[in-house]
C-alpha positions in Angstrom: 24.9 13.6 -13.7 25.1 17.1 -12.3 26.6 18.3 -9.0 25.6 21.7 -7.6 27.8 23.6 -5.2 25.8 26.2 -3.2 27.8 29.2 -2.2 25.8 31.0 0.5 26.2 33.7 3.1 24.9 31.9 6.3 23.2 34.0 9.0 25.1 33.4 12.3 23.3 31.0 14.5 19.9 31.3 12.7 18.9 27.8 11.8 15.4 28.7 10.5 16.5 31.5 8.3 19.3 29.4 6.8 17.0 26.5 6.2 14.8 28.9 4.2 17.8 30.0 2.1 18.8 26.4 1.6 15.3 25.5 0.2 15.6 28.4 -2.3 19.0 27.1 -3.5 17.7 23.6 -3.8 14.8 24.8 -6.0 17.3 26.6 -8.2 19.6 23.6 -8.4 16.7 21.4 -9.3 15.6 23.8 -12.1 19.1 23.5 -13.6 19.0 19.7 -13.5 21.2 19.0 -10.5 21.1 15.5 -9.0 22.9 16.4 -5.8 23.7 19.7 -4.1 26.4 20.4 -1.5 26.4 23.3 0.9 29.5 24.6 2.9 30.7 23.4 6.3 28.1 24.1 9.0 26.0 25.9 6.4 22.8 25.8 8.5 24.3 27.7 11.5 27.4 29.4 10.1 30.8 28.2 11.1 30.7 29.3 14.7 32.5 26.7 16.9 32.0 28.7 20.1 28.2 28.4 19.6 28.2 24.8 18.7 27.1 23.6 22.1 24.0 25.8 21.8 23.3 25.1 18.1 23.9 21.3 18.0 21.0 19.1 17.0 20.5 15.8 15.1 19.2 14.6 11.8 15.7 14.1 13.2 15.1 17.7 14.1 11.7 18.4 12.7 12.8 21.8 11.3 14.9 19.8 8.8 11.9 17.8 7.5 11.3 20.3 4.7 14.7 19.4 3.3 13.7 15.8 3.1 10.4 16.9 1.4 12.4 18.9 -1.2 14.7 15.9 -1.8 11.7 13.7 -2.4 9.8 16.3 -4.6 12.7 17.2 -6.9 14.6 13.8 -6.8 17.7 15.5 -5.6 20.2 14.6 -2.8 20.9 17.5 -0.4 24.0 17.7 1.7 23.9 20.4 4.5 26.3 21.3 7.3 25.2 21.4 11.0 26.7 20.7 14.4 25.5 17.3 15.6 24.9 16.4 19.2 26.2 12.9 20.1 26.7 10.9 23.3 30.5 11.6 23.2 30.4 15.2 22.2 29.6 17.5 19.2 30.4 16.6 15.6 31.0 18.9 12.7 28.2 17.2 10.8 26.8 16.8 7.3 23.2 15.6 7.1 22.4 14.0 3.8 18.8 13.9 2.5 18.4 11.5 -0.4 15.1 11.0 -2.3 12.7 8.7 -0.5 15.6 7.3 1.6 16.3 7.5 5.3 18.5 10.5 6.0 22.2 10.0 6.9 24.6 11.9 9.2 28.3 12.1 8.5 30.7 13.5 11.1 34.0 15.1 10.3 36.5 12.5 11.3 39.7 14.5 10.9 39.3 17.8 12.8 41.7 20.7 12.9 43.6 21.3 16.1 41.8 24.6 16.5 38.5 22.7 16.6 39.4 20.2 19.4 38.1 22.5 22.1 34.6 22.5 20.6 34.2 19.2 18.7 35.0 15.5 18.7 36.0 13.4 15.7 33.0 12.0 13.9 32.4 9.0 11.6 32.9 9.1 7.9 30.7 7.5 5.3 31.2 5.7 2.1 30.7 7.6 -1.2 27.1 8.6 -2.0 25.4 6.7 -4.8 23.8 9.2 -7.1 22.6 8.5 -10.6 25.1 5.6 -11.0 28.1 7.6 -9.7 29.9 7.5 -6.4 30.4 11.0 -4.9 32.8 11.1 -1.9 32.1 14.0 0.6 34.8 15.6 2.7 34.6 18.3 5.3 37.2 21.1 5.2 40.4 19.9 7.0 39.8 16.3 5.8 40.8 17.2 2.3 44.4 17.6 3.5 44.4 14.2 5.1 45.8 11.4 2.9 43.9 8.7 4.8 40.6 10.4 4.1 41.4 10.7 0.4 42.7 7.1 0.3 39.4 5.8 1.8 37.4 7.6 -0.8 39.4 6.0 -3.6 39.3 2.6 -2.1 35.5 2.9 -2.1 35.5 3.7 -5.9 34.8 7.4 -5.8 34.0 9.0 -9.1 34.3 12.6 -7.7 35.5 14.1 -4.4 33.6 17.1 -3.0 34.9 19.1 0.0 32.5 21.4 2.0 34.6 24.0 3.7 34.5 27.4 5.6 37.8 29.0 4.6 39.7 32.3 4.6 42.0 33.4 1.8 44.9 31.5 3.2 42.8 28.4 3.7 41.5 28.5 0.2 45.0 28.8 -1.2 46.1 25.6 0.5 42.8 23.8 -0.4 43.2 24.8 -4.1 46.6 23.2 -4.2 45.5 20.1 -2.3 42.4 19.5 -4.5 44.3 20.0 -7.7 46.7 17.3 -6.5 43.9 15.0 -5.4 42.3 15.2 -8.8 45.5 14.7 -10.7 46.9 11.9 -8.6 43.6 9.9 -8.6 42.2 10.8 -12.0 38.8 12.1 -10.7 37.3 15.5 -10.6 37.5 17.4 -7.3 35.2 20.1 -6.1 35.1 22.7 -3.3 32.1 24.6 -1.9 32.9 27.5 0.4 30.7 30.1 2.0 31.0 33.9 2.0 30.7 36.5 4.7 32.0 36.8 8.3 32.1 33.7 10.5 34.1 32.9 13.6 35.7 36.3 13.5 37.1 36.1 10.0 35.9 36.5 6.4 35.1 33.4 4.4 36.0 34.0 0.8 33.9 31.8 -1.4 35.8 30.7 -4.4 33.8 27.5 -4.8 35.6 25.6 -7.6 35.9 22.5 -9.8 39.1 20.7 -10.9 39.2 18.3 -13.8 40.4 14.7 -13.5 43.8 16.0 -14.6 44.1 18.6 -11.9 43.2 21.6 -14.0 41.1 24.3 -12.4 38.2 24.6 -14.8 35.8 27.0 -13.1 35.3 29.0 -9.8 33.1 31.5 -8.2 34.0 35.0 -6.8 34.8 35.8 -3.2 31.5 37.6 -2.5 28.7 36.3 -4.7 26.0 33.9 -3.6 25.0 31.4 -6.2 25.5 27.9 -7.7 28.4 26.3 -9.5 27.1 23.4 -11.5 29.3 20.6 -12.9 28.1 18.0 -15.3 30.1 14.9 -14.6 29.4 13.4 -18.0 30.3 16.2 -20.4 32.6 18.0 -18.0 30.7 21.3 -18.5 30.3 23.9 -15.8 27.8 26.8 -15.2 27.6 29.5 -12.6 24.2 30.9 -11.6 24.2 34.0 -9.3 21.3 34.1 -6.9 
């Protein structure tokens, strides 16, 4: 079973352009045999909290239908980031498109204090069932929350995947946390970050994979767009620059 991490450079606030880029990355991931692909936090709009009230949508937005079509066509699950409009406020959301299955929305439950002016806590989901494995998603700040990690393990997660939008300092902390998560729980941990400027700071990529013993086994650069593929069975990785 292969997990693909898509390290992209989102275009600020441009949903349609970013959807087109996502479709291209999905095609490439499918060609390399991926069963599921994760994009970074708020990948469809860029991480722009101050624009969230304008950009927020929901999983039924017809512009997103093409992602469901791609999931069905290539038999691949697709996890994308987008602000989600709800009755109680805006979530930092992840919409999940699984083959021939109703799409799901996951809202970041544990938000950073800096995000509280723009977002409300969302609702987590159980690990995703993909090719007989349980893949637990996390969104950025959640990876540093013991309760989020504990919930994933209680649900029998086989791997833990964090979608983030982080600077150099944020990545340094996330690398330490994810190494500890994998070592303490005996499962691989993965991080997918974006590159480029967002919310007034540079996001530095570094999408990475840790083995079940906490060892960093592969990572991407701080500038390149591309895929980091991880085979859960044979523990092999591959980087594809796009």
